[in-house]
C-alpha positions in Angstrom: -2.3 -1.1 -18.9 1.4 -1.1 -18.3 3.6 -4.1 -17.6 4.7 -5.0 -14.1 8.0 -3.3 -13.5 11.3 -5.1 -12.7 13.1 -4.1 -9.5 15.4 -1.1 -9.5 17.4 0.4 -6.7 15.7 3.6 -5.5 16.1 5.9 -2.5 16.7 4.5 1.0 13.7 3.3 2.9 12.2 6.0 5.2 9.1 4.5 6.9 6.5 6.7 8.6 5.8 6.1 12.3 2.5 5.5 14.1 0.3 5.4 11.0 -3.4 4.7 11.5 -4.5 1.4 9.9 -8.2 1.5 10.5 -8.9 3.9 7.6 -6.9 1.4 5.3 -9.1 -1.6 6.2 -12.8 -2.2 5.3 -13.8 -3.0 8.9 -12.4 0.4 10.0 -11.1 -0.8 13.4 -7.7 -1.3 15.0 -4.7 0.7 16.1 -1.7 2.1 14.2 1.3 0.6 12.6 4.5 1.3 14.5 6.3 1.8 11.1 4.6 2.1 7.7 5.8 2.2 4.1 4.1 2.0 0.7 6.0 -0.1 -1.8 5.4 0.9 -5.4 7.9 -1.5 -6.9 9.7 -4.8 -6.1 12.9 -3.0 -5.0 10.9 -1.2 -2.3 9.5 -4.5 -1.0 13.0 -5.9 -0.9 14.3 -2.8 0.9 11.5 -3.1 3.4 12.4 -6.7 4.2 16.0 -5.7 4.7 15.1 -2.7 6.8 13.0 -4.9 9.1 15.6 -7.7 9.3 18.4 -5.2 10.2 16.3 -3.7 13.0 14.8 -7.0 14.3 11.2 -5.9 13.8 8.4 -7.9 12.3 7.3 -7.3 8.8 3.6 -7.3 7.9 2.0 -7.0 4.5 -1.1 -4.9 3.8 -3.1 -5.2 0.6 -6.7 -3.8 0.2 -7.5 -4.4 3.8 -10.7 -6.3 3.0 -9.9 -9.5 4.9 -8.2 -8.0 7.9 -9.1 -7.2 11.5 -6.3 -5.1 13.0 -5.9 -5.4 16.8 -6.8 -2.4 18.9 -3.2 -2.1 20.1 -2.1 -1.8 16.5 0.9 -3.5 14.8 4.3 -3.4 16.5 6.4 -3.8 13.4 6.8 -2.5 9.8 3.6 -2.7 7.7 4.3 -2.7 4.0 1.4 -1.5 1.8 1.8 -3.3 -1.5 1.2 -0.8 -4.3 2.9 -2.6 -7.2 1.0 -1.9 -10.4 0.8 -3.2 -14.0 -1.1 -5.7 -16.1 0.2 -7.5 -19.2 -1.1 -10.4 -21.4 0.2 -12.8 -24.0 -1.3 -15.5 -26.1 -0.8 -19.1 -24.9 -2.3 -21.7 -27.2 -6.0 -21.2 -27.2 -5.7 -19.2 -24.0 -4.3 -16.0 -22.8 -1.8 -15.6 -19.9 -2.6 -12.5 -17.9 0.0 -11.3 -15.5 -1.0 -8.7 -12.9 1.1 -7.0 -10.2 0.0 -7.7 -6.6 -1.2 -4.1 -6.0 -3.7 -4.1 -8.9 -7.4 -3.9 -7.8 -8.9 -7.4 -8.3 -12.3 -6.4 -9.6 -10.7 -4.1 -12.2 -8.7 -7.1 -13.5 -11.8 -9.2 -13.7 -13.5 -6.4 -15.6 -10.5 -6.2 -17.9 -10.7 -10.0 -18.7 -14.5 -10.0 -19.2 -14.3 -6.9 -21.6 -11.8 -8.8 -23.7 -13.8 -12.1 -23.8 -11.4 -14.0 -21.6 -13.2 -16.6 -19.5 -12.1 -17.9 -16.1 -12.6 -15.1 -13.6 -16.2 -13.8 -14.4 -17.8 -15.4 -11.3 -15.1 -13.7 -9.1 -16.5 -10.3 -9.9 -17.1 -7.7 -7.2 -14.7 -9.3 -4.7 -12.9 -6.5 -2.9 -9.1 -6.4 -2.4 -6.0 -6.7 -4.5 -4.5 -9.3 -6.9 -1.8 -10.3 -4.4 -4.4 -11.7 -2.0 -6.1 -14.0 -4.5 -3.6 -16.9 -4.4 -3.2 -16.6 -0.6 -6.9 -17.1 0.1 -7.5 -19.2 -3.1 -10.3 -16.7 -3.6 -13.5 -18.4 -4.8 -17.2 -17.7 -5.4 -20.1 -19.0 -7.4 -18.3 -22.1 -8.6 -14.9 -20.6 -9.6 -11.7 -20.3 -7.6 -8.4 -18.8 -8.7 -6.5 -22.1 -8.3 -8.3 -23.2 -11.5 -6.6 -20.4 -13.5 -3.3 -19.6 -11.7 -0.2 -20.7 -13.6 2.5 -18.8 -11.7 3.0 -16.7 -8.5 5.9 -14.3 -8.4 6.9 -13.9 -4.8 9.7 -12.6 -2.5 11.0 -15.5 -0.3 11.6 -13.9 3.1 13.8 -16.7 4.2 16.3 -16.3 1.3 15.7 -12.7 0.2 15.3 -14.1 -3.4 12.4 -13.5 -5.8 11.0 -16.8 -6.9 8.4 -18.1 -9.4 6.1 -20.7 -7.9 4.1 -23.1 -10.1 0.5 -24.1 -9.1 1.7 -27.3 -7.5 4.0 -25.3 -5.3 1.1 -23.2 -3.9 -0.7 -25.9 -1.8 -4.1 -24.7 -2.9 -7.2 -26.0 -1.0 -10.7 -24.7 -0.1 -10.1 -21.0 0.7 -6.5 -21.7 1.6 -3.0 -22.2 0.2 0.6 -22.7 1.3 0.8 -18.9 1.7 -2.0 -18.9 4.3 -1.8 -22.3 6.1 1.5 -24.0 5.1 4.2 -21.3 5.5 2.1 -18.1 6.2 5.1 -15.8 6.9 7.5 -17.0 4.2 6.4 -15.4 0.9 5.3 -11.9 -0.1 3.2 -12.1 -3.3 4.5 -9.7 -6.0 2.5 -10.8 -9.0 0.2 -13.5 -10.3 -0.3 -15.1 -13.8 -3.7 -16.5 -14.7 -4.4 -18.7 -17.8 -7.7 -17.6 -19.3 -9.7 -19.0 -22.2 -10.1 -16.5 -25.2 -13.7 -16.6 -26.3 -14.6 -19.2 -23.6 -18.1 -19.7 -22.3 -18.9 -18.3 -18.8 -19.2 -20.6 -15.8 -22.8 -20.9 -14.6 -22.7 -23.5 -11.8 -24.7 -21.8 -9.0 -28.5 -21.7 -8.6 -28.3 -18.0 -7.6 -26.6 -17.1 -10.8 -28.9 -19.3 -12.9 -32.0 -17.7 -11.3 -30.8 -14.2 -11.8 -30.0 -14.9 -15.5 -33.5 -16.5 -15.9 -35.1 -13.5 -14.2 -33.5 -11.3 -16.8 -34.6 -13.7 -19.6 -31.1 -14.6 -20.6 -30.8 -18.2 -21.9 -27.3 -18.0 -23.5 -25.3 -15.7 -21.2 -22.1 -13.9 -22.2 -19.3 -13.3 -19.8 -20.6 -9.8 -19.2 -24.1 -11.2 -18.4 -22.6 -13.5 -15.7 -20.5 -10.7 -14.3 -23.6 -8.5 -14.1 -25.5 -11.3 -12.3 -22.7 -11.9 -9.8 -22.4 -8.2 -9.1 -26.2 -7.9 -8.5 -26.2 -10.9 -6.2 -23.2 -9.7 -4.2 -24.7 -6.2 -3.9 -28.0 -7.7 -2.6 -25.9 -9.4 0.2 -23.7 -6.3 0.9 -20.7 -8.1 -0.5 -19.4 -5.3 -2.7 -17.8 -2.1 -1.3 -20.5 0.6 -1.4 -20.0 3.8 0.7 -23.8 4.2 1.1 -24.4 0.6 2.4 -25.0 0.5 6.2 -23.4 -3.0 6.1 -20.3 -1.7 4.4 -17.9 -2.0 7.3 -17.3 -5.7 7.1 -14.6 -8.0 5.7 -17.0 -10.1 3.7 -17.7 -13.7 4.8 -16.1 -14.0 8.2 -16.9 -17.7 8.6 -15.8 -20.7 6.4 -18.3 -23.4 5.5 -17.1 -26.3 7.8 -16.1 -29.5 6.0 -16.8 -32.5 8.4 -16.6 -36.3 8.4 -19.7 -38.4 8.0 -20.1 -39.1 11.8 -20.0 -35.3 12.6 -22.4 -34.6 9.8 -24.9 -37.2 11.2 -24.5 -35.7 14.7 -25.2 -32.1 13.4 -28.1 -33.3 11.3 -29.6 -35.0 14.3 -29.1 -31.9 16.5 -30.7 -29.7 13.8 -33.7 -32.0 13.5 -34.1 -31.0 9.9 -33.7 -33.6 7.1 -33.6 -30.9 4.5 -30.4 -29.3 6.0 -28.4 -28.3 3.0 -25.0 -30.0 2.4 -22.5 -30.8 -0.3 -20.7 -34.1 -0.6 -16.9 -33.6 -1.2 -14.8 -35.7 -3.4 -13.0 -37.3 -0.4 -16.3 -38.4 1.2 -16.5 -35.6 3.7 -19.5 -33.2 3.9 -19.4 -29.4 3.5 -22.1 -27.6 5.6 -23.3 -24.1 5.0 -22.0 -21.9 7.9 -24.9 -19.3 7.2 -27.5 -22.0 7.7 -25.8 -23.2 10.9 -25.5 -19.6 12.3 -29.2 -18.8 11.6 -30.4 -22.2 13.0 -28.3 -21.5 16.2 -30.7 -18.6 16.8 -28.6 -15.7 15.5 -30.7 -13.5 13.2 -29.3 -11.1 10.6 -28.8 -7.7 12.2 -28.4 -9.2 15.7 -25.3 -8.3 17.7 -24.0 -6.7 20.9 -23.9 -2.9 20.5 -21.5 -1.6 17.9 -20.9 -5.0 16.1 -23.6 -7.1 14.6 -24.4 -9.6 11.9 -25.0 -8.0 8.6 -28.7 -7.3 7.9 -28.3 -9.0 4.5 -25.9 -11.9 5.1 -25.4 -14.0 8.2 -21.7 -14.8 7.4 -20.6 -11.2 7.7 -19.8 -9.3 11.0 -20.3 -5.6 10.5 -18.9 -2.7 12.5 -20.9 0.4 13.5 -19.7 3.7 15.1 -17.6 3.0 18.2 -16.7 -0.6 17.3 -13.4 -2.0 18.4 -11.4 -5.0 17.2 -11.9 -6.6 20.6 -15.7 -6.4 20.0 -15.4 -8.2 16.6 -13.2 -10.9 18.1 -15.6 -11.5 21.0 -18.7 -11.6 18.8 -17.0 -14.1 16.4 -16.1 -16.3 19.4 -19.7 -16.2 20.6 -21.1 -17.1 17.1 -18.6 -20.0 16.8 -19.5 -21.3 20.2 
């Protein structure tokens, strides 16, 4: 794979107008972008920022479209589709620093690491989307999250127009969040990410689902590839990989976060549920994480239930799926109903 390219000054920016966004997002809903441009290098991202600032229009960033619900009215501004490519690696002590441009497909990068025996990303197999989204969401699954491996984020600071390198402590990582998402959500455009992986490291097996799939296959000492295969199989069984033949394919994955509550709230929920076996995880700060899927199902919403063209996935109660004729307004209304 090639190395991420440095900025160079190309042709002037010429955005397209009224470009449909629904086909570029996994939910397949929403209106058009007023202006749209695909940025294949850092210079194009910089040019897009300047173009938007000079015209006083909002700038929005699009990656793989797997965590977005675009409004039915569309996006009144310039949408930049991040298409920066390139992956490079270098030895770092007993580890390997892998740097990937923001437009690289995430699962392809995980496969690349697993094939080379680099541990640290194997449980994050099958997650749709691009590399640039991973530090924003602090993407995590099956006992791993990217904040455990990220050593640097290369980003364009929209406030100053400068390209900056952010260390992990600058990123404000938390459970499924970061400075890029919750702290200063409109300040940085992620251009590339560096991950520190362990050459020849053992895979992470921290989740019962992964353990039981490995046991079912008779694997006592799993390799990275074994764990990746288990994670992909589990995700596929929940319609959490992109599969064009899956009736649940038009979703953005887990729509709802597991709520983290204080002890008093936990006791109130536990009492209301009337189930002493309600699953829960104790956090380091004394708070309690509750499984959103369990709460949704025990609130009386079954998999496959939903109003007309939107419904819960038939395989996973955290996912809202769209069928023919669905609109973004339907998704938002159904999400509000489930939360309530």
